[in-house]
TORPA-4810 file (N, C-alpha, C, O; in nm, 3 decimals):
<nodes>
NODE_1_0.083_-0.118_0.000_0.000_0.000_0.000_0.087_0.125_0.000_0.053_0.225_-0.063_X
NODE_2_0.201_0.118_0.072_0.293_0.232_0.075_0.352_0.259_-0.063_0.380_0.373_-0.098_X
NODE_3_0.370_0.152_-0.141_0.429_0.166_-0.274_0.338_0.247_-0.367_0.386_0.317_-0.456_X
NODE_4_0.207_0.237_-0.347_0.114_0.309_-0.435_0.138_0.460_-0.430_0.130_0.526_-0.533_X
NODE_5_0.167_0.513_-0.316_0.193_0.656_-0.303_0.326_0.697_-0.360_0.345_0.813_-0.397_X
NODE_6_0.419_0.604_-0.367_0.553_0.635_-0.416_0.568_0.615_-0.567_0.669_0.656_-0.624_X
NODE_7_0.472_0.555_-0.632_0.483_0.522_-0.774_0.519_0.643_-0.861_0.609_0.631_-0.944_X
NODE_8_0.454_0.756_-0.846_0.488_0.869_-0.935_0.631_0.919_-0.919_0.684_0.984_-1.009_X
NODE_9_0.695_0.892_-0.807_0.831_0.942_-0.784_0.937_0.843_-0.827_1.056_0.876_-0.825_X
NODE_10_0.899_0.722_-0.865_0.995_0.620_-0.905_1.045_0.644_-1.046_0.977_0.702_-1.130_X
NODE_11_1.167_0.596_-1.070_1.224_0.608_-1.205_1.164_0.500_-1.294_1.099_0.407_-1.247_X
NODE_12_1.186_0.515_-1.424_1.135_0.417_-1.520_1.194_0.279_-1.492_1.124_0.179_-1.502_X
NODE_13_1.321_0.272_-1.457_1.386_0.144_-1.427_1.322_0.078_-1.304_1.300_-0.043_-1.302_X
NODE_14_1.293_0.159_-1.203_1.229_0.103_-1.083_1.088_0.055_-1.113_1.045_-0.048_-1.061_X
NODE_15_1.015_0.127_-1.196_0.880_0.086_-1.234_0.885_-0.046_-1.313_0.804_-0.136_-1.289_X
NODE_16_0.981_-0.055_-1.406_0.995_-0.180_-1.483_1.034_-0.297_-1.391_0.990_-0.410_-1.411_X
NODE_17_1.116_-0.268_-1.292_1.157_-0.371_-1.197_1.036_-0.425_-1.122_1.026_-0.546_-1.099_X
NODE_18_0.945_-0.338_-1.083_0.822_-0.383_-1.014_0.743_-0.476_-1.105_0.691_-0.578_-1.059_X
NODE_19_0.732_-0.441_-1.234_0.659_-0.527_-1.328_0.728_-0.662_-1.344_0.661_-0.765_-1.344_X
NODE_20_0.860_-0.661_-1.356_0.936_-0.787_-1.370_0.919_-0.873_-1.245_0.901_-0.994_-1.255_X
NODE_21_0.925_-0.810_-1.127_0.911_-0.886_-1.002_0.773_-0.952_-0.991_0.760_-1.055_-0.924_X
NODE_22_0.673_-0.896_-1.055_0.537_-0.950_-1.051_0.502_-1.029_-1.178_0.386_-1.061_-1.201_X
NODE_23_0.602_-1.061_-1.259_0.584_-1.139_-1.382_0.484_-1.075_-1.476_0.400_-1.144_-1.534_X
NODE_24_0.492_-0.943_-1.492_0.405_-0.868_-1.582_0.491_-0.813_-1.696_0.599_-0.759_-1.673_X
NODE_25_0.441_-0.829_-1.818_0.514_-0.778_-1.934_0.484_-0.629_-1.951_0.369_-0.586_-1.941_X
NODE_26_0.589_-0.550_-1.975_0.575_-0.406_-1.994_0.515_-0.379_-2.132_0.575_-0.411_-2.234_X
NODE_27_0.396_-0.319_-2.134_0.329_-0.288_-2.261_0.312_-0.138_-2.280_0.243_-0.094_-2.372_X
NODE_28_0.374_-0.060_-2.194_0.354_0.085_-2.201_0.456_0.149_-2.295_0.566_0.098_-2.317_X
NODE_29_0.415_0.266_-2.351_0.504_0.340_-2.441_0.548_0.472_-2.379_0.634_0.541_-2.435_X
NODE_30_0.490_0.509_-2.264_0.529_0.633_-2.198_0.536_0.609_-2.049_0.489_0.507_-1.998_X
NODE_31_0.596_0.705_-1.978_0.608_0.692_-1.833_0.471_0.692_-1.767_0.451_0.619_-1.670_X
NODE_32_0.375_0.770_-1.817_0.241_0.774_-1.759_0.172_0.638_-1.771_0.106_0.591_-1.678_X
NODE_33_0.187_0.575_-1.888_0.128_0.442_-1.908_0.196_0.340_-1.818_0.132_0.249_-1.765_X
NODE_34_0.328_0.355_-1.802_0.404_0.265_-1.715_0.358_0.281_-1.570_0.341_0.183_-1.498_X
NODE_35_0.339_0.405_-1.528_0.289_0.432_-1.392_0.151_0.369_-1.374_0.123_0.307_-1.271_X
NODE_36_0.066_0.385_-1.473_-0.069_0.327_-1.466_-0.063_0.174_-1.460_-0.136_0.113_-1.383_X
NODE_37_0.023_0.114_-1.540_0.036_-0.032_-1.541_0.089_-0.083_-1.406_0.040_-0.183_-1.355_X
NODE_38_0.187_-0.015_-1.349_0.241_-0.055_-1.219_0.134_-0.037_-1.111_0.119_-0.123_-1.024_X
NODE_39_0.060_0.073_-1.117_-0.048_0.096_-1.020_-0.151_-0.015_-1.029_-0.192_-0.070_-0.926_X
NODE_40_-0.193_-0.050_-1.149_-0.290_-0.158_-1.167_-0.236_-0.290_-1.115_-0.309_-0.368_-1.053_X
NODE_41_-0.109_-0.316_-1.141_-0.047_-0.440_-1.095_-0.047_-0.448_-0.943_-0.083_-0.550_-0.885_X
NODE_42_-0.005_-0.340_-0.879_-0.001_-0.340_-0.732_-0.140_-0.348_-0.672_-0.159_-0.416_-0.571_X
NODE_43_-0.237_-0.279_-0.731_-0.375_-0.288_-0.680_-0.429_-0.430_-0.694_-0.496_-0.481_-0.604_X
NODE_44_-0.400_-0.492_-0.807_-0.444_-0.630_-0.829_-0.380_-0.723_-0.726_-0.446_-0.810_-0.670_X
NODE_45_-0.250_-0.702_-0.703_-0.180_-0.786_-0.604_-0.240_-0.767_-0.465_-0.260_-0.864_-0.392_X
NODE_46_-0.269_-0.641_-0.428_-0.330_-0.615_-0.298_-0.465_-0.684_-0.288_-0.497_-0.744_-0.185_X
NODE_47_-0.545_-0.675_-0.392_-0.678_-0.737_-0.391_-0.667_-0.889_-0.381_-0.742_-0.952_-0.306_X
NODE_48_-0.575_-0.948_-0.455_-0.557_-1.093_-0.448_-0.512_-1.136_-0.308_-0.558_-1.239_-0.257_X
NODE_49_-0.424_-1.059_-0.247_-0.380_-1.091_-0.110_-0.497_-1.085_-0.012_-0.509_-1.170_0.076_X
NODE_50_-0.583_-0.983_-0.027_-0.700_-0.972_0.060_-0.796_-1.088_0.039_-0.849_-1.145_0.135_X
NODE_51_-0.818_-1.124_-0.087_-0.907_-1.237_-0.116_-0.851_-1.367_-0.060_-0.925_-1.451_-0.008_X
NODE_52_-0.720_-1.385_-0.071_-0.656_-1.505_-0.018_-0.671_-1.510_0.134_-0.697_-1.617_0.191_X
NODE_53_-0.654_-1.397_0.199_-0.668_-1.390_0.344_-0.811_-1.422_0.386_-0.832_-1.497_0.482_X
NODE_54_-0.909_-1.366_0.316_-1.050_-1.395_0.346_-1.081_-1.543_0.323_-1.152_-1.606_0.400_X
NODE_55_-1.026_-1.595_0.215_-1.047_-1.737_0.184_-0.990_-1.825_0.294_-1.051_-1.924_0.333_X
NODE_56_-0.873_-1.790_0.342_-0.812_-1.868_0.451_-0.895_-1.861_0.578_-0.912_-1.961_0.648_X
NODE_57_-0.949_-1.742_0.608_-1.035_-1.727_0.726_-1.160_-1.813_0.711_-1.200_-1.882_0.806_X
NODE_58_-1.222_-1.809_0.594_-1.344_-1.889_0.570_-1.313_-2.038_0.580_-1.394_-2.115_0.633_X
NODE_59_-1.197_-2.078_0.529_-1.158_-2.218_0.537_-1.141_-2.261_0.684_-1.186_-2.369_0.722_X
NODE_60_-1.079_-2.178_0.763_-1.061_-2.210_0.905_-1.196_-2.217_0.977_-1.217_-2.305_1.061_X
NODE_61_-1.287_-2.126_0.944_-1.420_-2.128_1.004_-1.495_-2.254_0.962_-1.562_-2.317_1.044_X
NODE_62_-1.485_-2.289_0.835_-1.553_-2.409_0.786_-1.498_-2.534_0.854_-1.574_-2.625_0.888_X
NODE_63_-1.367_-2.538_0.873_-1.307_-2.652_0.942_-1.355_-2.660_1.086_-1.381_-2.769_1.138_X
NODE_64_-1.365_-2.544_1.152_-1.412_-2.543_1.291_-1.556_-2.591_1.300_-1.591_-2.668_1.390_X
NODE_65_-1.641_-2.544_1.208_-1.782_-2.587_1.208_-1.791_-2.736_1.178_-1.868_-2.808_1.242_X
NODE_66_-1.712_-2.782_1.082_-1.713_-2.924_1.047_-1.668_-3.010_1.166_-1.727_-3.114_1.194_X
NODE_67_-1.564_-2.965_1.234_-1.516_-3.039_1.350_-1.621_-3.042_1.460_-1.641_-3.144_1.525_X
NODE_68_-1.689_-2.929_1.480_-1.795_-2.922_1.581_-1.910_-3.016_1.547_-1.962_-3.087_1.634_X
NODE_69_-1.950_-3.016_1.420_-2.059_-3.105_1.378_-2.020_-3.251_1.392_-2.101_-3.333_1.434_X
NODE_70_-1.896_-3.283_1.357_-1.850_-3.421_1.369_-1.848_-3.464_1.515_-1.888_-3.576_1.548_X
NODE_71_-1.802_-3.374_1.605_-1.799_-3.407_1.746_-1.941_-3.426_1.800_-1.966_-3.515_1.881_X
NODE_72_-2.033_-3.343_1.753_-2.173_-3.356_1.794_-2.230_-3.489_1.748_-2.302_-3.556_1.822_X
NODE_73_-2.198_-3.527_1.624_-2.246_-3.654_1.570_-2.189_-3.771_1.652_-2.260_-3.866_1.683_X
NODE_74_-2.061_-3.763_1.685_-1.998_-3.869_1.764_-2.061_-3.876_1.902_-2.089_-3.985_1.952_X
NODE_75_-2.084_-3.759_1.965_-2.147_-3.758_2.096_-2.287_-3.819_2.092_-2.325_-3.895_2.181_X
NODE_76_-2.364_-3.784_1.989_-2.499_-3.839_1.973_-2.492_-3.990_1.956_-2.571_-4.064_2.015_X
NODE_77_-2.399_-4.037_1.875_-2.383_-4.180_1.851_-2.346_-4.251_1.981_-2.401_-4.357_2.012_X
NODE_78_-2.255_-4.193_2.057_-2.217_-4.254_2.185_-2.335_-4.260_2.281_-2.355_-4.361_2.350_X
NODE_79_-2.413_-4.153_2.286_-2.530_-4.151_2.374_-2.632_-4.256_2.330_-2.691_-4.325_2.413_X
NODE_80_-2.654_-4.267_2.198_-2.745_-4.369_2.147_-2.695_-4.509_2.181_-2.774_-4.597_2.218_X
NODE_81_-2.564_-4.530_2.168_-2.506_-4.660_2.202_-2.522_-4.691_2.351_-2.553_-4.804_2.388_X
NODE_82_-2.502_-4.589_2.435_-2.520_-4.609_2.580_-2.664_-4.646_2.612_-2.690_-4.736_2.691_X
NODE_83_-2.759_-4.575_2.548_-2.901_-4.605_2.571_-2.934_-4.748_2.526_-3.002_-4.822_2.597_X
NODE_84_-2.886_-4.785_2.409_-2.911_-4.919_2.358_-2.850_-5.024_2.450_-2.913_-5.125_2.481_X
NODE_85_-2.726_-5.000_2.495_-2.661_-5.093_2.585_-2.739_-5.107_2.716_-2.754_-5.217_2.769_X
NODE_86_-2.788_-4.996_2.767_-2.867_-5.000_2.890_-2.995_-5.081_2.869_-3.031_-5.163_2.954_X
NODE_87_-3.063_-5.059_2.757_-3.185_-5.135_2.727_-3.153_-5.283_2.710_-3.229_-5.368_2.756_X
NODE_88_-3.042_-5.313_2.644_-3.004_-5.453_2.627_-2.970_-5.517_2.761_-3.002_-5.633_2.785_X
NODE_89_-2.907_-5.441_2.849_-2.878_-5.493_2.982_-3.007_-5.524_3.058_-3.018_-5.627_3.124_X
NODE_90_-3.104_-5.433_3.048_-3.233_-5.458_3.114_-3.300_-5.581_3.055_-3.354_-5.664_3.128_X
NODE_91_-3.298_-5.593_2.923_-3.357_-5.711_2.857_-3.284_-5.838_2.901_-3.347_-5.941_2.923_X
NODE_92_-3.152_-5.828_2.914_-3.075_-5.945_2.955_-3.112_-5.986_3.098_-3.131_-6.105_3.125_X
NODE_93_-3.122_-5.889_3.188_-3.159_-5.920_3.326_-3.297_-5.985_3.329_-3.318_-6.083_3.401_X
NODE_94_-3.391_-5.931_3.251_-3.525_-5.990_3.245_-3.519_-6.133_3.192_-3.588_-6.221_3.243_X
NODE_95_-3.439_-6.155_3.092_-3.427_-6.289_3.033_-3.364_-6.386_3.132_-3.406_-6.501_3.143_X
NODE_96_-3.262_-6.339_3.204_-3.200_-6.426_3.304_-3.302_-6.462_3.412_-3.305_-6.575_3.460_X
NODE_97_-3.384_-6.365_3.451_-3.487_-6.395_3.550_-3.584_-6.499_3.496_-3.627_-6.589_3.568_X
NODE_98_-3.619_-6.487_3.369_-3.710_-6.584_3.307_-3.643_-6.721_3.303_-3.705_-6.822_3.334_X
NODE_99_-3.515_-6.724_3.264_-3.443_-6.851_3.256_-3.427_-6.918_3.391_-3.423_-7.041_3.400_X
NODE_100_-3.418_-6.840_3.494_-3.403_-6.899_3.628_-3.538_-6.923_3.692_-3.547_-6.951_3.811_X
NODE_101_-3.643_-6.912_3.613_-3.780_-6.944_3.654_-3.835_-6.849_3.759_-3.928_-6.885_3.832_X
NODE_102_-3.781_-6.729_3.768_-3.841_-6.630_3.855_-3.975_-6.592_3.795_-4.077_-6.586_3.865_X
NODE_103_-3.975_-6.566_3.667_-4.097_-6.544_3.592_-4.082_-6.629_3.467_-3.998_-6.599_3.382_X
NODE_104_-4.159_-6.734_3.455_-4.141_-6.826_3.345_-4.239_-6.799_3.233_-4.355_-6.769_3.259_X
NODE_105_-4.195_-6.809_3.108_-4.286_-6.793_2.996_-4.368_-6.919_2.977_-4.331_-7.026_3.025_X
NODE_106_-4.480_-6.907_2.908_-4.559_-7.028_2.883_-4.484_-7.120_2.789_-4.412_-7.075_2.700_X
NODE_107_-4.501_-7.247_2.810_-4.438_-7.348_2.727_-4.526_-7.373_2.606_-4.648_-7.357_2.613_X
NODE_108_-4.464_-7.411_2.495_-4.539_-7.436_2.372_-4.651_-7.536_2.400_-4.630_-7.638_2.465_X
NODE_109_-4.767_-7.506_2.350_-4.882_-7.593_2.370_-4.963_-7.557_2.492_-5.068_-7.616_2.516_X
NODE_110_-4.917_-7.461_2.569_-4.993_-7.416_2.685_-5.028_-7.271_2.666_-4.970_-7.203_2.581_X
NODE_111_-5.119_-7.224_2.743_-5.156_-7.083_2.732_-5.138_-7.017_2.867_-5.132_-7.084_2.971_X
NODE_112_-5.128_-6.886_2.864_-5.111_-6.811_2.987_-5.239_-6.818_3.067_-5.235_-6.831_3.190_X
NODE_113_-5.353_-6.809_3.000_-5.481_-6.815_3.071_-5.499_-6.955_3.129_-5.480_-7.055_3.060_X
NODE_114_-5.535_-6.959_3.252_-5.564_-7.087_3.315_-5.441_-7.160_3.365_-5.455_-7.268_3.422_X
NODE_115_-5.324_-7.107_3.345_-5.201_-7.170_3.393_-5.146_-7.085_3.505_-5.121_-6.965_3.488_X
NODE_116_-5.129_-7.146_3.619_-5.076_-7.070_3.732_-4.925_-7.054_3.717_-4.861_-7.122_3.637_X
NODE_117_-4.870_-6.965_3.794_-4.726_-6.943_3.790_-4.653_-7.070_3.830_-4.550_-7.104_3.772_X
NODE_118_-4.706_-7.141_3.931_-4.641_-7.263_3.977_-4.638_-7.369_3.867_-4.537_-7.438_3.850_X
NODE_119_-4.750_-7.382_3.793_-4.755_-7.480_3.683_-4.655_-7.442_3.574_-4.587_-7.528_3.518_X
NODE_120_-4.648_-7.312_3.544_-4.557_-7.268_3.439_-4.413_-7.293_3.482_-4.332_-7.337_3.400_X
NODE_121_-4.380_-7.266_3.606_-4.244_-7.289_3.656_-4.212_-7.437_3.650_-4.103_-7.475_3.609_X
NODE_122_-4.305_-7.520_3.691_-4.277_-7.664_3.690_-4.264_-7.716_3.548_-4.184_-7.806_3.522_X
NODE_123_-4.343_-7.659_3.454_-4.332_-7.703_3.315_-4.199_-7.659_3.254_-4.136_-7.735_3.182_X
NODE_124_-4.158_-7.536_3.283_-4.036_-7.485_3.221_-3.912_-7.531_3.296_-3.802_-7.521_3.241_X
NODE_125_-3.925_-7.581_3.419_-3.810_-7.624_3.496_-3.741_-7.745_3.435_-3.623_-7.768_3.463_X
NODE_126_-3.808_-7.824_3.353_-3.751_-7.944_3.294_-3.700_-7.921_3.152_-3.660_-8.016_3.084_X
NODE_127_-3.699_-7.799_3.107_-3.658_-7.771_2.970_-3.506_-7.755_2.958_-3.439_-7.707_3.050_X
NODE_128_-3.455_-7.796_2.843_-3.314_-7.772_2.813_-3.297_-7.624_2.779_-3.397_-7.555_2.754_X
NODE_129_-3.175_-7.574_2.777_-3.156_-7.432_2.740_-3.215_-7.398_2.603_-3.271_-7.290_2.585_X
NODE_130_-3.201_-7.487_2.507_-3.256_-7.461_2.373_-3.408_-7.457_2.377_-3.470_-7.371_2.314_X
NODE_131_-3.469_-7.549_2.451_-3.614_-7.551_2.462_-3.664_-7.428_2.538_-3.766_-7.368_2.504_X
NODE_132_-3.591_-7.392_2.642_-3.627_-7.274_2.720_-3.621_-7.148_2.633_-3.707_-7.061_2.643_X
NODE_133_-3.518_-7.141_2.549_-3.506_-7.026_2.457_-3.621_-7.026_2.359_-3.679_-6.920_2.332_X
NODE_134_-3.657_-7.139_2.305_-3.768_-7.148_2.210_-3.899_-7.105_2.279_-3.982_-7.037_2.219_X
NODE_135_-3.916_-7.146_2.403_-4.036_-7.108_2.477_-4.038_-6.958_2.501_-4.143_-6.894_2.491_X
NODE_136_-3.923_-6.902_2.533_-3.913_-6.758_2.557_-3.944_-6.682_2.429_-4.016_-6.582_2.432_X
NODE_137_-3.890_-6.727_2.315_-3.918_-6.661_2.188_-4.066_-6.666_2.155_-4.122_-6.567_2.107_X
NODE_138_-4.129_-6.780_2.179_-4.273_-6.791_2.153_-4.351_-6.700_2.246_-4.450_-6.640_2.204_X
NODE_139_-4.308_-6.689_2.370_-4.375_-6.603_2.466_-4.374_-6.457_2.419_-4.473_-6.386_2.437_X
NODE_140_-4.265_-6.413_2.360_-4.254_-6.273_2.319_-4.309_-6.246_2.181_-4.313_-6.130_2.139_X
NODE_141_-4.353_-6.346_2.108_-4.410_-6.324_1.974_-4.549_-6.271_1.979_-4.610_-6.248_1.874_X
</nodes>
């Protein structure tokens, strides 16, 4: 930005040097045109630098938002997994209670109506683990 104010006081060689340093071909035929070309070059460079800086800021913000969203998604997934695990633990405890005949499911061929808890326990007490599982599955269907 400081160079813009100094452009009119620079020599032709210095102006050409600025163009060469910025990979710009000198197309001017007079000092005024050369000054204008150098001014345009420096303004363009300043604008590109500002755009690059803004782009970098936006990229950093986008990365921060993306990281935040990803962390939120992971936290939600973990919470869902914890809830599922808790429900599965409760189901497991209930199943273990059923398997140990605390609360027995009806056995195939019998119905809940008209069967006392004692009859159901005595019927399911003689079942193998596979039969007990089959009875439990039928009970929950």
